C-alpha positions in Angstrom: 61.3 7.8 -75.8 62.4 9.7 -73.4 60.7 13.1 -71.6 62.2 16.1 -72.3 64.5 17.4 -69.1 62.4 20.7 -68.5 59.1 19.7 -68.1 58.8 20.2 -64.2 61.5 23.2 -64.3 60.8 25.3 -61.2 58.5 23.0 -59.7 59.0 21.1 -56.0 57.6 17.5 -55.5 58.4 15.5 -52.2 57.9 11.6 -53.0 57.3 9.7 -49.8 57.6 5.5 -49.8 60.3 4.6 -52.2 59.4 1.1 -53.3 57.9 -0.1 -56.8 56.1 3.4 -57.7 57.8 5.9 -55.1 61.7 5.5 -56.4 61.3 5.8 -59.9 59.4 8.6 -59.8 61.6 10.3 -57.8 64.0 9.9 -60.6 61.7 10.4 -63.1 60.8 13.6 -62.0 64.1 14.6 -61.0 65.3 13.7 -65.0 62.3 16.0 -66.3 63.4 19.1 -64.1 62.1 19.1 -60.7 63.1 19.8 -57.8 62.8 16.2 -55.4 63.0 15.6 -51.7 62.4 12.0 -50.2 61.1 10.1 -47.6 60.7 6.7 -46.3 60.0 5.9 -43.3 62.3 2.7 -43.4 66.2 3.4 -43.6 66.6 0.8 -45.8 64.8 2.4 -48.0 66.3 5.6 -47.5 69.6 4.1 -47.6 68.9 3.2 -51.5 67.7 6.8 -52.6 71.1 8.0 -51.5 71.4 9.3 -55.6 68.7 11.4 -54.1 68.2 14.7 -51.5 67.0 12.2 -48.4 65.1 14.8 -45.7 61.7 14.9 -44.3 59.7 17.3 -46.8 59.1 21.2 -46.1 55.5 22.2 -47.1 56.4 25.7 -48.4 56.6 26.0 -52.0 55.7 22.5 -52.6 54.0 21.7 -56.1 52.5 18.7 -54.7 53.5 15.4 -52.2 53.5 12.1 -54.4 52.5 10.0 -51.7 53.1 5.9 -52.0 49.8 4.0 -52.8 49.9 2.1 -49.7 50.1 5.4 -47.2 47.3 6.6 -46.0 46.4 10.2 -46.1 43.2 10.3 -44.3 42.0 6.4 -42.9 42.9 4.9 -40.7 45.0 7.2 -39.7 46.8 10.2 -42.0 51.0 9.7 -42.4 52.0 12.5 -40.3 54.1 13.8 -43.6 50.3 14.0 -46.0 48.8 15.6 -42.6 51.8 18.3 -42.5 50.2 18.8 -46.5 46.7 18.4 -45.7 47.1 21.1 -42.9 49.7 23.4 -45.8 46.8 23.3 -48.7 49.5 21.0 -50.7 48.2 18.3 -53.1 48.8 14.7 -52.4 48.8 13.4 -56.0 49.4 9.7 -57.5 52.3 8.9 -59.6 49.6 8.4 -62.5 48.2 11.9 -62.0 51.7 13.1 -62.6 52.4 10.9 -66.0 49.2 12.4 -67.5 51.0 15.9 -66.8 54.3 14.9 -68.1 53.2 13.2 -71.5 50.9 16.3 -72.0 53.3 18.9 -71.4 55.4 16.9 -74.1 52.4 17.6 -76.7 51.6 14.1 -77.0 48.3 13.1 -77.7 48.7 9.3 -76.0 45.4 8.0 -74.8 45.1 6.7 -71.4 43.4 4.0 -70.2 42.2 3.5 -67.2 41.3 0.1 -65.1 39.5 -0.6 -62.3 37.5 -3.4 -60.1 37.9 -5.6 -56.4 38.9 -7.9 -58.5 39.9 -9.0 -62.3 41.8 -5.7 -63.0 45.6 -6.8 -63.6 44.3 -9.5 -66.0 42.4 -7.3 -67.7 45.1 -4.5 -68.1 47.4 -7.1 -69.1 45.2 -8.9 -71.3 44.3 -5.3 -73.1 47.5 -4.7 -74.0 48.7 -7.8 -75.3 45.5 -7.3 -77.5 46.7 -3.8 -78.4 50.2 -5.5 -79.2 49.3 -7.8 -81.6 47.2 -5.3 -83.4 50.5 -3.3 -83.8 49.8 -0.6 -81.5 52.4 0.6 -79.3 50.9 0.2 -75.6 52.8 0.3 -71.9 50.9 -0.8 -69.7 51.4 -0.5 -65.6 50.7 1.3 -62.9 49.4 -0.4 -60.1 50.6 -3.3 -62.4 54.2 -3.9 -62.9 56.2 -0.6 -63.9 55.3 2.3 -61.7 53.3 5.2 -63.9 55.9 7.3 -64.2 58.8 4.6 -65.2 56.8 4.6 -68.2 58.5 5.7 -71.3 56.8 8.6 -73.6 54.8 7.5 -76.3 53.7 9.5 -79.5 50.2 10.8 -80.2 49.2 6.6 -81.7 50.2 5.3 -78.2 48.5 3.8 -75.1 49.0 3.8 -71.5 46.7 1.3 -70.3 46.9 2.0 -66.8 45.5 -0.2 -63.7 44.4 2.1 -61.2 43.6 1.2 -57.3 41.3 2.5 -54.7 44.3 4.8 -53.4 46.1 5.5 -56.7 42.3 6.8 -58.2 41.4 9.1 -54.7 44.5 11.0 -55.6 44.1 12.2 -58.9 43.1 16.1 -60.0 44.1 16.2 -63.6 44.0 12.6 -64.9 41.4 12.2 -67.8 40.7 8.6 -69.3 40.0 8.2 -72.8 38.6 4.5 -71.9 37.8 3.7 -68.3 36.7 0.7 -67.3 35.2 0.0 -63.8 34.6 -4.1 -63.3 33.1 -4.9 -60.1 32.7 -3.6 -56.7 33.0 -5.9 -53.5 33.4 -5.6 -50.2 37.8 -4.4 -49.9 39.7 -2.0 -48.3 37.1 -0.7 -46.3 40.0 0.3 -43.2 41.3 3.4 -45.9 37.5 4.3 -47.3 35.7 4.1 -44.5 32.4 1.8 -45.7 31.3 0.8 -48.9 30.3 4.0 -49.7 33.7 5.5 -49.7 35.0 2.6 -51.5 32.7 2.9 -54.6 33.3 6.9 -54.6 36.9 6.1 -55.1 36.4 3.7 -57.8 33.8 6.0 -59.7 36.8 8.2 -59.5 37.9 6.1 -62.7 35.6 8.0 -65.2 36.0 11.9 -63.4 37.0 14.7 -66.0 35.6 12.2 -68.6 33.8 14.2 -71.3 31.3 12.9 -73.9 34.2 11.7 -76.3 35.5 9.5 -73.7 34.4 6.2 -73.4 33.0 4.4 -70.3 33.0 0.3 -69.4 31.0 -1.2 -66.5 30.6 -4.7 -65.5 27.1 -5.5 -64.4 27.7 -8.7 -63.5 27.1 -7.6 -59.3 24.6 -5.1 -57.8 26.6 -2.7 -56.7 28.1 -2.1 -60.1 24.6 -2.1 -62.1 23.8 0.4 -59.7 26.7 2.7 -60.8 26.1 1.7 -64.3 22.2 3.1 -64.0 23.9 6.5 -62.8 26.0 7.2 -66.4 23.4 6.5 -69.1 26.3 6.6 -71.5 28.4 4.0 -69.8 28.7 1.1 -71.8 27.4 -2.7 -69.8 29.7 -5.6 -70.0 28.7 -8.8 -68.4 29.9 -12.5 -68.6 27.9 -13.3 -71.5 29.3 -10.7 -73.9 32.8 -12.0 -74.2 33.2 -13.6 -78.1 32.5 -17.1 -78.5 35.3 -19.3 -78.6 38.2 -17.4 -77.0 39.8 -16.9 -73.8 41.1 -21.2 -73.4 44.3 -19.7 -71.2 41.3 -18.0 -69.0 39.1 -20.0 -66.7 35.8 -19.2 -65.3 33.0 -16.8 -65.7 35.0 -13.9 -63.9 37.4 -14.1 -66.7 34.7 -13.9 -69.5 33.8 -10.7 -67.8 37.6 -9.6 -68.1 37.1 -10.7 -71.7 34.2 -8.7 -72.6 35.5 -5.7 -70.6 38.9 -5.8 -72.7 37.0 -6.3 -75.8 35.0 -2.8 -75.4 37.8 -0.8 -74.8 39.7 -2.4 -77.7 36.8 -1.3 -79.8 36.9 1.8 -78.4 40.7 2.5 -79.5 39.5 1.0 -83.2 40.7 -2.3 -82.8 39.2 -4.3 -85.5 37.3 -7.3 -84.2 39.6 -10.2 -85.9 42.3 -8.5 -84.2 40.7 -8.8 -80.7 40.0 -12.3 -80.9 43.0 -13.2 -82.2 44.9 -11.6 -79.3 42.6 -12.8 -76.8 43.4 -16.5 -78.0 47.1 -16.1 -77.5 46.9 -14.4 -74.4 49.4 -16.2 -71.9 47.7 -15.5 -68.5 49.1 -13.4 -66.1 51.0 -15.6 -62.7 49.2 -15.8 -59.4 45.9 -15.8 -60.9 44.4 -19.5 -61.3 48.1 -20.6 -62.4 49.0 -24.2 -63.3 52.2 -25.1 -61.7 52.0 -29.0 -61.6 50.5 -32.3 -61.4 51.2 -34.2 -58.3 49.9 -37.6 -56.8 46.8 -37.4 -59.1 46.0 -33.3 -59.3 46.3 -30.3 -60.4 47.8 -27.5 -58.6 46.8 -24.2 -59.2 49.0 -21.1 -57.7 45.9 -18.4 -57.1 47.9 -16.1 -54.3 46.5 -13.3 -56.1 43.0 -14.2 -54.3 43.5 -12.0 -51.4 39.9 -11.5 -50.4 36.4 -14.2 -50.4 35.1 -12.7 -53.3 38.3 -13.6 -55.5 38.1 -16.9 -54.2 34.9 -17.8 -54.9 35.9 -17.0 -58.9 38.3 -19.5 -58.5 36.3 -22.3 -56.7 33.6 -21.7 -59.1 35.9 -23.4 -61.9 36.6 -26.7 -60.0 34.2 -29.7 -58.7 36.2 -31.4 -56.0 39.4 -29.6 -54.3 42.1 -29.7 -51.9 42.0 -26.0 -50.7 45.1 -24.0 -49.1 43.9 -20.5 -47.4 44.6 -18.5 -44.9 46.5 -15.4 -44.2 45.1 -11.5 -42.9 41.6 -12.1 -43.2 39.0 -9.2 -44.8 35.8 -8.4 -43.3 33.8 -11.1 -43.4 36.3 -13.7 -43.5 35.3 -16.6 -45.9 31.5 -16.2 -44.4 30.4 -15.6 -48.3 32.2 -19.0 -49.4 29.8 -21.2 -48.0 28.0 -22.2 -51.1 31.2 -23.3 -52.4 32.0 -25.3 -49.5 30.6 -28.9 -50.8 33.3 -28.5 -53.0 36.0 -29.1 -50.8 37.0 -32.0 -49.7 40.2 -31.1 -47.3 41.2 -27.9 -46.5 45.0 -26.9 -45.4 45.0 -23.5 -43.0 47.5 -21.5 -43.0 48.9 -18.0 -41.1 47.5 -15.3 -38.7 44.1 -15.6 -39.2 43.5 -19.8 -39.8 41.8 -19.9 -36.2 39.0 -17.9 -37.4 38.8 -19.3 -41.0 38.7 -23.1 -38.8 35.9 -21.8 -37.1 34.2 -21.4 -40.3 34.6 -24.8 -41.9 33.4 -25.8 -38.6 30.4 -24.9 -38.3 29.6 -25.6 -41.7 31.3 -29.1 -41.2 34.7 -29.1 -43.8 36.7 -30.8 -43.0 40.4 -28.5 -42.3 43.6 -29.3 -40.9 45.7 -26.2 -39.6 49.0 -26.7 -41.2 50.4 -23.1 -40.4 52.5 -22.5 -43.0 52.6 -22.8 -46.5 55.5 -25.1 -46.8 53.4 -27.4 -44.3 50.1 -27.2 -45.6 51.5 -28.0 -49.2 53.5 -31.1 -48.0 50.5 -32.6 -45.8 48.1 -31.8 -48.9 50.5 -34.3 -50.9 50.7 -36.5 -48.3 46.3 -36.3 -48.5 46.1 -37.1 -52.1 48.4 -40.1 -51.4 45.6 -41.7 -48.8 42.8 -40.2 -50.6 42.9 -41.6 -53.9 41.1 -39.8 -56.4 39.2 -38.0 -53.8 40.3 -34.4 -55.4 41.4 -33.5 -58.6 42.3 -30.2 -57.6 44.9 -28.7 -55.1 44.3 -25.2 -55.3 46.1 -22.3 -53.2 43.4 -19.7 -52.8 43.8 -17.5 -49.9 40.8 -15.9 -49.3 43.6 -13.2 -47.0 46.1 -10.9 -47.4 49.4 -12.5 -47.3 51.1 -10.1 -45.3 51.4 -12.1 -42.1 53.7 -14.8 -43.8 54.9 -13.1 -47.2 55.9 -9.5 -49.0 52.9 -9.9 -51.2 50.9 -12.0 -53.0 53.7 -12.5 -55.4 56.0 -14.7 -52.6 53.4 -16.5 -51.4 52.7 -17.8 -55.1 56.3 -18.0 -55.7 56.7 -20.2 -53.0 54.0 -21.9 -53.3 55.6 -22.9 -57.2 58.7 -23.8 -56.1 57.3 -26.0 -53.2 55.1 -28.1 -55.9 57.7 -28.3 -57.9 60.0 -29.7 -55.4 57.3 -32.3 -55.1 58.7 -35.9 -55.7 
């Protein structure tokens, strides 16, 4: 169902950053009657938006600036257009906020679910959407996962929007109120954007902003920071890895996924889904790519693509699932590197390191007596891991790509890294 063409008539927006979310948002706003100017610092991105008005925006008369999530408006340094907007008092918003305004302006009472957390939010978002679909409830999933928020279609009163919300999106909300909001867990991440852990936690807490007593708040309590947040919100439903329905989640290994299942169950119940339908949905959920995805069995070992693990906490969840592994890791390390993973090092038979910060990871492994090789590229790491398995029969049953690092040094994103890994594994003899 399409949105009415006059929702934003008379309003002016600037959309800055023309990637996966920005370009569809700009075109959607035009289709809803808004006057829109777009900009991207990349000439190629500007060329792809030739059907729109491409120019650096003038702040006078602007309703809002829609800034793509990856573009900072304060830390570590403000983008020049963001700085102009702040100086002029022009709101800087997420496209999710505009989706909410468009839905309500269309007189739809469709419900909104927001899901955040340092890790697990993509899996939990997709899992809840799958449960709703299996239960016959119309829904659309997107936001930080998959389809940008403003590219989602209009749902009627019975529909549900299931939005994965990053901290970057949450800090740019002004109107959006979630009928059901979930914060899964907290560990150090994106400190450069939020200044410190307090700033990061404050951004995550915005998932609950504007909620009323009629709304549902769900908080995972398997880490100390999240428990502390739950302690300040007495009405919140607490969920733990101990709360997952028995006999479900076979496609989702690990205790962390038990927590994801428990959170999805609590949210589905709040949306009126019967427990029998919830269990049926969980048991048929196929999982997401790049999250402990089995991509092949070669040389006596399962090869697992966990490229989405871009920080140590996420990799810890994967390492906990396997007894003896060949580990492929590296890229652009986060604060603390892989020091938080020391407890899992006895599980590592050999590590193959890639990317910019391989020497940093190598130093930690050397200090802790873990055997490793600096492979450099993912292609070399896969080839060397295959050779290692052939010379160390039964020494490891799993080859795990769980980088504990961002991918920007060698790839366009974790998904390209995971896709390349899958292709390389399939190409092994």
